[in-house]
C-alpha positions as a Markdown table, in Angstrom:
| # | Residue | x | y | z |
|---|---|---|---|---|
| 1 | Met | 9.4 | -3.2 | 28.4 |
| 2 | Lys | 7.0 | -5.8 | 26.9 |
| 3 | Lys | 3.3 | -5.5 | 27.5 |
| 4 | Phe | 2.0 | -8.5 | 29.4 |
| 5 | Leu | -1.1 | -9.9 | 31.0 |
| 6 | Lys | -0.9 | -9.5 | 34.8 |
| 7 | Ile | -2.5 | -12.8 | 35.7 |
| 8 | Thr | -2.1 | -12.0 | 39.4 |
| 9 | Glu | -4.5 | -9.1 | 39.1 |
| 10 | Ser | -7.1 | -11.1 | 37.0 |
| 11 | Glu | -10.6 | -11.5 | 38.2 |
| 12 | Ser | -11.1 | -14.3 | 40.7 |
| 13 | Val | -13.2 | -17.2 | 39.4 |
| 14 | His | -15.0 | -17.3 | 42.8 |
| 15 | Tyr | -17.9 | -14.8 | 43.2 |
| 16 | Asp | -20.1 | -13.6 | 46.1 |
| 17 | Leu | -17.6 | -14.8 | 48.7 |
| 18 | Glu | -19.4 | -12.9 | 51.4 |
| 19 | Lys | -22.4 | -15.0 | 50.8 |
| 20 | Lys | -20.7 | -18.4 | 51.2 |
| 21 | Ser | -20.5 | -20.4 | 54.3 |
| 22 | Ile | -17.3 | -21.1 | 56.2 |
| 23 | Ser | -17.2 | -24.6 | 54.8 |
| 24 | Glu | -17.7 | -23.5 | 51.3 |
| 25 | Leu | -14.9 | -20.9 | 51.6 |
| 26 | Leu | -12.5 | -23.4 | 53.0 |
| 27 | Lys | -13.2 | -26.0 | 50.4 |
| 28 | Ala | -12.9 | -23.5 | 47.6 |
| 29 | Met | -9.6 | -22.3 | 48.8 |
| 30 | Asn | -8.4 | -25.8 | 49.3 |
| 31 | Asp | -9.4 | -26.7 | 45.7 |
| 32 | Glu | -7.3 | -23.8 | 44.5 |
| 33 | Asp | -4.3 | -24.9 | 46.6 |
| 34 | Gln | -4.5 | -28.5 | 45.3 |
| 35 | Arg | -3.1 | -27.2 | 42.0 |
| 36 | Leu | -0.1 | -25.5 | 43.4 |
| 37 | Ala | 2.3 | -28.4 | 43.6 |
| 38 | Asp | 1.8 | -29.1 | 39.9 |
| 39 | Cys | 2.5 | -25.4 | 39.1 |
| 40 | Val | 5.8 | -25.6 | 41.0 |
| 41 | Lys | 6.6 | -28.9 | 39.3 |
| 42 | Met | 6.5 | -27.2 | 36.0 |
| 43 | Cys | 9.2 | -24.8 | 37.2 |
| 44 | Ile | 11.7 | -27.4 | 38.4 |
| 45 | Pro | 14.0 | -27.1 | 35.3 |
| 46 | Lys | 14.3 | -23.3 | 35.9 |
| 47 | Ile | 14.7 | -23.8 | 39.6 |
| 48 | Glu | 17.5 | -26.3 | 38.9 |
| 49 | Leu | 19.4 | -23.8 | 36.8 |
| 50 | Leu | 19.1 | -21.1 | 39.5 |
| 51 | Val | 20.2 | -23.5 | 42.3 |
| 52 | His | 23.2 | -24.6 | 40.2 |
| 53 | Glu | 24.4 | -21.0 | 39.9 |
| 54 | Ile | 23.7 | -20.4 | 43.6 |
| 55 | Val | 25.8 | -23.4 | 44.7 |
| 56 | Ile | 28.7 | -22.2 | 42.5 |
| 57 | Lys | 28.6 | -18.7 | 44.0 |
| 58 | Leu | 28.4 | -19.9 | 47.6 |
| 59 | Arg | 31.2 | -22.5 | 47.1 |
| 60 | Gln | 33.4 | -19.6 | 45.9 |
| 61 | Gly | 32.7 | -17.6 | 49.0 |
| 62 | Gly | 29.8 | -15.5 | 47.6 |
| 63 | Arg | 26.5 | -14.8 | 49.2 |
| 64 | Leu | 22.8 | -15.3 | 48.3 |
| 65 | Phe | 20.6 | -12.3 | 48.6 |
| 66 | Tyr | 16.8 | -12.1 | 48.4 |
| 67 | Ile | 15.1 | -8.7 | 47.8 |
| 68 | Gly | 11.4 | -8.1 | 47.9 |
| 69 | Ala | 8.5 | -6.0 | 49.2 |
| 70 | Gly | 5.5 | -6.8 | 51.3 |
| 71 | Thr | 4.6 | -10.5 | 51.4 |
| 72 | Ser | 7.4 | -11.4 | 49.0 |
| 73 | Gly | 9.9 | -9.6 | 51.1 |
| 74 | Arg | 8.7 | -11.3 | 54.3 |
| 75 | Leu | 8.9 | -14.7 | 52.7 |
| 76 | Gly | 12.5 | -14.0 | 51.7 |
| 77 | Ile | 13.2 | -13.1 | 55.3 |
| 78 | Ile | 11.7 | -16.3 | 56.6 |
| 79 | Asp | 13.8 | -18.4 | 54.3 |
| 80 | Ala | 17.1 | -16.6 | 55.0 |
| 81 | Ser | 16.6 | -16.5 | 58.7 |
| 82 | Glu | 16.0 | -20.2 | 58.9 |
| 83 | Cys | 19.3 | -21.1 | 57.2 |
| 84 | Pro | 21.8 | -20.5 | 60.1 |
| 85 | Pro | 19.9 | -22.5 | 62.7 |
| 86 | Thr | 18.9 | -25.3 | 60.4 |
| 87 | Phe | 22.1 | -25.7 | 58.5 |
| 88 | Gly | 24.7 | -24.1 | 60.7 |
| 89 | Val | 25.9 | -21.6 | 58.1 |
| 90 | Pro | 27.1 | -18.1 | 58.8 |
| 91 | Glu | 24.4 | -15.5 | 59.3 |
| 92 | Asp | 25.7 | -13.5 | 56.3 |
| 93 | Met | 25.6 | -16.3 | 53.8 |
| 94 | Val | 21.9 | -15.9 | 53.0 |
| 95 | Ile | 20.6 | -12.3 | 53.4 |
| 96 | Ala | 17.1 | -11.0 | 52.9 |
| 97 | Ile | 16.3 | -7.4 | 52.3 |
| 98 | Ile | 12.8 | -6.0 | 52.4 |
| 99 | Ala | 11.6 | -2.7 | 51.0 |
| 100 | Gly | 11.1 | -0.3 | 53.9 |
| 101 | Gly | 13.6 | -2.0 | 56.2 |
| 102 | Asp | 12.9 | -4.1 | 59.3 |
| 103 | Arg | 9.8 | -2.1 | 60.2 |
| 104 | Ala | 8.2 | -3.4 | 57.0 |
| 105 | Ile | 8.4 | -7.0 | 58.4 |
| 106 | Arg | 5.4 | -6.3 | 60.6 |
| 107 | Thr | 3.9 | -3.1 | 59.3 |
| 108 | Ala | 3.3 | -1.9 | 55.7 |
| 109 | Val | 5.6 | 1.0 | 54.9 |
| 110 | Glu | 3.9 | 3.5 | 52.6 |
| 111 | Gly | 5.6 | 3.9 | 49.2 |
| 112 | Ala | 8.5 | 1.6 | 50.0 |
| 113 | Glu | 7.9 | -0.8 | 47.2 |
| 114 | Asp | 7.7 | 2.1 | 44.7 |
| 115 | Asn | 11.1 | 3.5 | 45.4 |
| 116 | Thr | 13.2 | 2.7 | 42.3 |
| 117 | Glu | 16.6 | 3.5 | 43.9 |
| 118 | Gln | 16.4 | 2.1 | 47.4 |
| 119 | Ala | 17.1 | -1.6 | 46.6 |
| 120 | Trp | 20.5 | -0.8 | 45.2 |
| 121 | Leu | 21.3 | 1.5 | 48.2 |
| 122 | Asp | 20.2 | -1.3 | 50.5 |
| 123 | Leu | 22.4 | -3.8 | 48.7 |
| 124 | Gln | 25.4 | -1.5 | 48.8 |
| 125 | Gln | 25.0 | -1.2 | 52.6 |
| 126 | Val | 26.0 | -4.9 | 52.8 |
| 127 | Gln | 28.7 | -4.6 | 50.1 |
| 128 | Val | 27.0 | -6.6 | 47.4 |
| 129 | Ser | 29.5 | -7.6 | 44.7 |
| 130 | Glu | 30.1 | -9.8 | 41.6 |
| 131 | Glu | 30.8 | -12.7 | 43.9 |
| 132 | Asp | 27.2 | -12.7 | 45.1 |
| 133 | Ile | 23.9 | -13.6 | 43.5 |
| 134 | Val | 20.7 | -11.7 | 44.0 |
| 135 | Ile | 17.2 | -13.1 | 43.7 |
| 136 | Gly | 14.2 | -10.7 | 43.3 |
| 137 | Ile | 10.9 | -11.9 | 44.7 |
| 138 | Ala | 7.8 | -10.3 | 43.3 |
| 139 | Ser | 4.6 | -12.1 | 42.5 |
| 140 | Ser | 3.4 | -9.4 | 40.2 |
| 141 | Gly | 6.8 | -9.1 | 38.5 |
| 142 | Thr | 6.4 | -5.3 | 38.4 |
| 143 | Thr | 7.5 | -4.1 | 41.9 |
| 144 | Pro | 9.7 | -1.1 | 41.2 |
| 145 | Tyr | 11.9 | -1.7 | 44.3 |
| 146 | Val | 12.7 | -5.2 | 43.1 |
| 147 | Val | 12.8 | -4.7 | 39.3 |
| 148 | Glu | 15.1 | -1.7 | 39.5 |
| 149 | Gly | 17.3 | -3.4 | 42.1 |
| 150 | Leu | 17.9 | -6.3 | 39.7 |
| 151 | Lys | 18.5 | -4.0 | 36.8 |
| 152 | Lys | 21.2 | -2.2 | 38.8 |
| 153 | Cys | 22.7 | -5.5 | 39.8 |
| 154 | Gln | 23.0 | -6.6 | 36.2 |
| 155 | Glu | 24.6 | -3.2 | 35.3 |
| 156 | Asn | 27.2 | -4.0 | 37.9 |
| 157 | Asn | 27.8 | -7.6 | 36.6 |
| 158 | Ile | 26.0 | -9.3 | 39.5 |
| 159 | Ile | 24.1 | -12.5 | 38.6 |
| 160 | Thr | 20.4 | -12.3 | 39.2 |
| 161 | Gly | 17.4 | -14.5 | 39.5 |
| 162 | Cys | 13.7 | -14.0 | 40.2 |
| 163 | Ile | 10.6 | -15.7 | 41.5 |
| 164 | Thr | 7.4 | -14.3 | 40.0 |
| 165 | Cys | 3.9 | -15.5 | 39.0 |
| 166 | Asn | 3.5 | -13.5 | 35.8 |
| 167 | Ala | 5.1 | -14.5 | 32.5 |
| 168 | Glu | 7.0 | -11.9 | 30.6 |
| 169 | Ser | 6.8 | -9.4 | 33.4 |
| 170 | Pro | 9.4 | -6.7 | 33.8 |
| 171 | Ile | 11.3 | -8.5 | 36.5 |
| 172 | Thr | 12.2 | -11.3 | 34.0 |
| 173 | Asn | 14.0 | -8.8 | 31.8 |
| 174 | Tyr | 16.6 | -8.3 | 34.5 |
| 175 | Ser | 16.9 | -11.9 | 35.7 |
| 176 | Asn | 19.6 | -14.2 | 34.4 |
| 177 | Phe | 17.7 | -17.1 | 36.0 |
| 178 | Pro | 14.0 | -16.4 | 36.1 |
| 179 | Val | 11.5 | -18.7 | 37.8 |
| 180 | Val | 8.0 | -18.0 | 36.6 |
| 181 | Cys | 5.2 | -20.0 | 38.4 |
| 182 | Leu | 1.8 | -19.5 | 36.8 |
| 183 | Val | -0.9 | -20.0 | 39.5 |
| 184 | Gly | -3.7 | -18.2 | 37.7 |
| 185 | Pro | -6.1 | -15.7 | 39.4 |
| 186 | Glu | -6.1 | -15.5 | 43.1 |
| 187 | Phe | -9.0 | -16.6 | 45.3 |
| 188 | Ile | -9.6 | -13.0 | 46.3 |
| 189 | Thr | -8.8 | -10.9 | 43.2 |
| 190 | Gly | -5.2 | -9.6 | 43.5 |
| 191 | Ser | -4.5 | -11.0 | 46.9 |
| 192 | Thr | -1.0 | -12.5 | 46.1 |
| 193 | Arg | -0.4 | -13.5 | 49.7 |
| 194 | Leu | -2.6 | -16.5 | 48.9 |
| 195 | Lys | -1.6 | -18.8 | 45.9 |
| 196 | Ser | 1.3 | -16.7 | 44.8 |
| 197 | Gly | 2.6 | -16.5 | 48.3 |
| 198 | Ser | 2.3 | -20.2 | 48.8 |
| 199 | Val | 4.2 | -21.2 | 45.7 |
| 200 | Thr | 6.9 | -18.6 | 46.5 |
| 201 | Lys | 7.4 | -20.3 | 49.9 |
| 202 | Leu | 7.6 | -23.7 | 48.2 |
| 203 | Ile | 10.1 | -22.5 | 45.7 |
| 204 | Leu | 12.2 | -20.8 | 48.4 |
| 205 | Asn | 12.2 | -24.0 | 50.4 |
| 206 | Met | 13.4 | -25.9 | 47.4 |
| 207 | Ile | 16.2 | -23.4 | 46.6 |
| 208 | Ser | 17.7 | -23.1 | 50.1 |
| 209 | Thr | 17.3 | -26.7 | 51.1 |
| 210 | Thr | 18.8 | -28.1 | 47.8 |
| 211 | Thr | 21.6 | -25.6 | 48.0 |
| 212 | Met | 22.5 | -26.5 | 51.6 |
| 213 | Ile | 22.4 | -30.2 | 50.7 |
| 214 | Gln | 24.8 | -29.6 | 47.8 |
| 215 | Leu | 27.1 | -27.6 | 50.1 |
| 216 | Gly | 27.3 | -30.7 | 52.4 |
| 217 | Arg | 25.1 | -29.3 | 55.2 |
| 218 | Val | 23.0 | -32.5 | 55.5 |
| 219 | Leu | 24.3 | -36.0 | 56.2 |
| 220 | Gly | 22.0 | -38.8 | 55.0 |
| 221 | Asn | 18.7 | -37.1 | 55.8 |
| 222 | Lys | 19.8 | -35.4 | 59.0 |
| 223 | Met | 20.5 | -31.8 | 60.0 |
| 224 | Val | 23.9 | -32.5 | 61.5 |
| 225 | Asp | 24.9 | -28.8 | 61.5 |
| 226 | Met | 21.8 | -27.4 | 63.2 |
| 227 | Lys | 22.3 | -25.1 | 66.1 |
| 228 | Leu | 21.4 | -26.8 | 69.3 |
| 229 | Ser | 19.6 | -23.8 | 70.6 |
| 230 | Asn | 16.7 | -25.4 | 72.5 |
| 231 | Gln | 15.7 | -28.6 | 74.2 |
| 232 | Lys | 13.9 | -30.0 | 71.2 |
| 233 | Leu | 16.9 | -29.7 | 69.0 |
| 234 | Met | 19.2 | -31.1 | 71.7 |
| 235 | Glu | 16.9 | -34.1 | 72.0 |
| 236 | Arg | 17.0 | -34.5 | 68.2 |
| 237 | Gly | 20.7 | -34.5 | 68.3 |
| 238 | Ile | 20.8 | -37.0 | 71.1 |
| 239 | Arg | 18.6 | -39.4 | 69.1 |
| 240 | Gln | 20.8 | -39.1 | 66.0 |
| 241 | Leu | 23.9 | -40.1 | 68.0 |
| 242 | Cys | 22.2 | -42.9 | 69.9 |
| 243 | Asn | 20.7 | -44.4 | 66.8 |
| 244 | Asn | 23.9 | -44.2 | 64.7 |
| 245 | Tyr | 26.4 | -45.2 | 67.3 |
| 246 | Asn | 24.6 | -47.4 | 69.9 |
| 247 | Ile | 25.6 | -45.1 | 72.8 |
| 248 | Ser | 23.7 | -44.1 | 75.9 |
| 249 | Thr | 21.6 | -40.9 | 76.1 |
| 250 | Ala | 23.9 | -39.7 | 78.8 |
| 251 | Val | 27.0 | -40.1 | 76.6 |
| 252 | Ala | 25.3 | -38.5 | 73.6 |
| 253 | Lys | 24.2 | -35.5 | 75.7 |
| 254 | Gln | 27.6 | -35.0 | 77.2 |
| 255 | Leu | 29.2 | -35.0 | 73.7 |
| 256 | Leu | 26.7 | -32.4 | 72.5 |
| 257 | Leu | 27.2 | -30.2 | 75.5 |
| 258 | Glu | 31.0 | -30.4 | 75.0 |
| 259 | Tyr | 31.2 | -30.0 | 71.2 |
| 260 | Lys | 28.0 | -28.0 | 70.6 |
| 261 | Ser | 27.5 | -29.8 | 67.3 |
| 262 | Val | 26.1 | -33.1 | 66.1 |
| 263 | Arg | 28.7 | -33.3 | 63.3 |
| 264 | Glu | 31.6 | -32.7 | 65.7 |
| 265 | Ala | 30.3 | -35.3 | 68.1 |
| 266 | Met | 30.1 | -37.7 | 65.3 |
| 267 | Lys | 33.7 | -37.1 | 64.4 |
| 268 | Val | 34.7 | -37.9 | 68.0 |
| 269 | Leu | 32.7 | -41.1 | 67.9 |
| 270 | Glu | 34.2 | -42.1 | 64.6 |
| 271 | Arg | 37.7 | -41.7 | 66.0 |
| 272 | Asn | 37.0 | -43.2 | 69.4 |
| 273 | Pro | 34.0 | -45.5 | 69.2 |
| 274 | Lys | 34.9 | -47.8 | 72.1 |
| 275 | Glu | 35.8 | -45.1 | 74.6 |
| 276 | Thr | 32.3 | -43.5 | 74.4 |
| 277 | Ile | 30.0 | -46.5 | 74.5 |
């Protein structure tokens, strides 16, 4: 593997943090965060290539996997878990796997990220195949669980991508579609849950949202396939129907209760507009 500069472990440019006031700390952190959107912007061409491949795989019936450890793994879980309720897709379309298993979501599991064999074992548990695509998330780009997992995927002809914050890091050697977002040293030296974690979340948002739009899971700018699992979402669906079709709240609610879907209710209204006003 190439030698590289691990920027995420570089010395912070902020010193004597314990001597600073609350206001000084907040402003300094905000100053660092102001640069992150531009860092992500530089990655858009690479993100586009990755999303294009994801869309192809999912249209063909494949799945999207995220693998990661620690903060990176948890961010993958957040993104994957939000896809079914937001876009109405099957729960097994986007799957996140974290080193150490579900317990690691809340508690650090000692040594889990250093296990070089477990990622592939975890992926095999969910029958990963050439039809799927696997994205490794590792700010450092060196996490053994993730790096070796992607390596094993490529050995088995599975397309891979990655999200990292270190150029020429080991993870990029095993990624067909690497996304490298250079955020510089962290506010607290080595604390990648800060800037690195923030850009990772932004990139994951872009990947999953753009993918779902391309798959037809958004109409106009509305989440017409969202699961109506609480009062807030039911009210959102009612507003969509009332605004689009000039029907009463009562009619809109009845349609949603009957069909359990904004999209399905819209189909009914398109077929029978006069009967439901």
